[in-house]
C-alpha positions in Angstrom: 111.1 103.8 88.1 112.3 102.9 84.6 114.9 100.4 86.0 112.2 98.8 88.2 109.8 98.5 85.2 112.6 96.9 83.1 113.4 94.4 85.9 109.7 93.5 86.4 109.5 92.9 82.6 112.6 90.7 82.7 111.0 88.7 85.5 107.8 88.3 83.5 109.8 87.1 80.5 111.8 84.6 82.5 115.1 86.4 81.9 115.9 86.8 85.6 117.8 83.7 86.8 116.1 81.9 89.7 117.9 80.8 92.9 117.4 77.9 95.2 116.9 78.5 98.9 118.0 75.0 99.9 120.4 72.4 98.5 117.7 70.2 97.1 115.3 72.9 96.1 114.6 74.0 92.6 115.8 77.5 91.5 112.4 79.0 91.6 113.1 82.0 93.9 114.0 85.4 92.6 116.3 87.7 94.5 115.1 91.3 94.4 117.8 93.8 93.7 118.8 95.8 96.7 117.9 99.2 95.1 114.3 98.1 94.8 113.9 97.1 98.5 112.5 99.3 101.3 114.4 98.7 104.5 112.4 97.0 107.1 114.2 98.1 110.2 112.8 99.9 113.4 111.5 102.6 111.0 110.1 100.1 108.5 106.6 101.6 108.3 107.9 105.1 108.1 110.3 103.9 105.3 107.4 102.4 103.4 105.3 105.5 103.7 108.2 107.7 102.6 108.9 105.5 99.6 105.3 105.3 98.4 104.2 108.9 99.4 107.2 111.1 99.0 106.4 114.7 100.2 103.2 113.5 101.7 102.9 116.4 104.2 102.9 118.9 101.3 101.0 116.9 98.7 98.3 115.2 100.7 95.6 117.7 99.4 96.3 116.8 95.8 93.7 114.1 94.9 95.7 112.9 91.8 98.8 112.5 94.0 96.8 110.2 96.3 95.1 108.3 93.4 98.4 107.4 91.9 99.7 105.7 95.1 98.6 103.0 97.5 100.0 100.5 100.1 98.4 97.1 99.8 97.9 95.6 103.3 96.8 92.1 104.3 94.4 93.1 107.1 92.2 96.0 108.0 94.1 96.4 111.2 97.2 97.1 109.2 95.3 99.6 107.1 94.1 101.3 110.2 97.6 101.5 111.6 99.1 103.1 108.5 96.2 105.5 108.1 96.6 106.6 111.7 100.3 107.2 111.2 99.8 109.1 108.0 97.0 111.2 109.5 99.3 112.1 112.3 101.7 113.5 109.8 99.3 116.1 108.6 98.9 119.4 110.5 95.2 119.7 111.1 92.4 120.1 113.6 91.4 116.6 114.7 87.7 115.7 114.6 86.4 112.4 115.9 83.2 110.9 114.5 81.4 108.1 116.4 78.8 105.7 115.1 75.3 105.7 116.6 74.7 103.6 119.8 71.1 102.8 119.3 69.3 100.8 116.6 66.0 102.4 116.7 64.0 105.3 118.3 61.2 102.8 118.9 60.8 100.9 122.1 59.9 97.8 120.1 63.3 96.7 118.7 62.3 93.0 118.5 65.3 90.7 118.3 67.7 93.6 118.6 66.4 94.9 121.9 68.7 92.7 123.9 72.0 93.7 122.2 74.2 94.9 125.1 76.7 96.4 125.7 77.2 98.9 122.8 81.0 98.2 123.2 80.5 95.0 121.5 79.1 96.7 118.5 81.8 99.3 118.7 84.5 96.6 118.5 83.3 95.1 115.3 85.4 95.8 112.2 83.6 94.6 109.2 84.9 95.0 105.6 82.9 97.5 103.7 81.5 99.3 106.8 83.1 102.2 108.6 84.6 101.6 112.0 82.9 102.9 115.2 85.4 105.7 115.6 86.5 107.7 112.6 
């Protein structure tokens, strides 16, 4: 970790020499040292999880352990995939929670009375709202 922190500091200070990726290009690319890379092979996601969350199976109940780590992902689908993989690693009783299928107990739902089928609502994934199936 100390070596990585030093290297990041050197990059920030402009002390790491840039490289060009083409003959005419400027040397504005930085080669990441091999020891700081996570191998992206057929086990790429597992390698990423193991690097960020070492000993996850035994440490997953420690809130501080979880707070100190994270895997930034570009899409919610990627987040869901990694969460699913990590949850499958934990020995536990599985519980599934589903969202509600109705909008109101009243017969007068106004503009919402024609929303069908519920599957359409179930398929929506909106940032900030939980998915239909948890």
